N, C-alpha and C positions, 0 to 999 in steps of 0.2 A: 185177567185173573192170576193170582199168585200161584206158582207151581212148586209143589213139594215133591222131591224125588226120594223114594225109599230104595236104597241099594243094599241088599243083603243076600248072601248066598243061600240062606235058609228060607225055603219057600213058605213054611208055616209062620215064621216070624215076620216075613215080608207081608204076608196077607193079614196077620193080626194088626200090624201097624197101619196098613192101608185101611182096614176097617175102623181103626181108632180115629182116623181123620176123615172118614166119609161124612159128608154133610157139614164139614167144618168151614166151608167157604173157600178152601184151597182146591186147586186142581191137583190131584194125587196121581203120580206116576210111579211105577215100580221098575226095578232093574235087577236081574238075577246074575248079571256078570259085569265085570269092569268095562267091557266093550260097550254094553248097553248104557251104562252110566255115563261113560265118556261122551257117547254120541249126543246125549241130551245136555250135558254140561257144556260141551263145546259150542252148541247152538246159543248158549247164554240165556236160555229160557228159564232154566231152573234157578230159583233164588235160595232155597234151603234144601240141604241134603241130609237125610238121616242115613248114616253110613254104618253098616255092620262092621265088626272088628276084623274080619278077614274075607278075602276073596280068593278061593283056591289056595295057592301057595303064597299069596301075598297078604301081608298084614296091613291094616288100615294105615298105620303109621308110615308105611313105605309108600303108599299111594297118595296120601294127603298132599304132599308137595306138588305132585303131578296135577292133581285136581285143581289146586290153587293157581297153578300156572295156566291151566286151560281157562279158568274164570276166576280172576282175583276177587271178584265181588261175591263169590259163592260163600254162603254161610253153612258151615258143616257142624252137625251134631253127631258125635260118635256114640253109637249104641252098642254096648258090649255086655258080656256075661260076668265080667270081673272088674275089680277096681284095683289094679296094680299101680302103685305109686310111681315106679319108674316109667311105666307106659303113659300114665297121665301127664307126667312132666314133659315127656317127649312130644305127645300129640298137642299139648298146649303150646309148646314152642313152635310147632308147625302151623298153628293158627286156627285151631278148632274154636268154635263158639261155646260149645257145652259138651260135657260128657254125661251120659245117662246110662244107668244099668237097664238091661232089657226089662221092660215092664211086665211084671208077673202078678201085680195086685193093683187095686184101684189107686193107691197112692202113687205107684210108679207110673201108671197111665196118666194121672193128673200132672205129674211132674213133666212128663214128655210133652203133653199138650201145651203146658205153660212155656216150656223151652222153645217149642216151635212158634208159638204166638209171639214170644219176645224176639225171636230171630226175624220174623217178618216185620215186626214193629221197628226193629233196628234198621231194616232195609227201607222202610217207608215211615219215617218219623212223622208223627202227627204235629201240626203246628200248635195244637191245643195243649200239648203236654207241658211246655215250659210255663204257660199261663196258669194251668191247673196247679203246678207246683208252687207258683207264687201265691195263688189264692190259699192253698193249704198252709203255707208258711205264715201268711198274714193272719190267718184265723187262730194261730197258736199264740 
């Protein structure tokens, strides 16, 4: 089963995101500290990480390189409260898959669900996808 790790220092946000993915077909784990997150990431069981923007005194942008060194196949989705252009540029250079604003409405929750689904599909591409694209192109 695909494992989704939600790592955020804010317990309410962590629980809301865990509830969002309950029953989604993923095994959802949570981590409230960098140590807990690293423990699961080093085991290489985690495929997709929803990462809050900071852990204690550390910003996500500071720990993303470490997380990628622990598991280079880890797909990281940064979930933050703001959309700072300099921050986005920096985290994209570090190799995140997607940046999402913390979901506060149905559209935000749908966007986060779709981002997670795309991240897992990226890790497990379906052999049907290219064929489907060809059929759609031929139909046009």
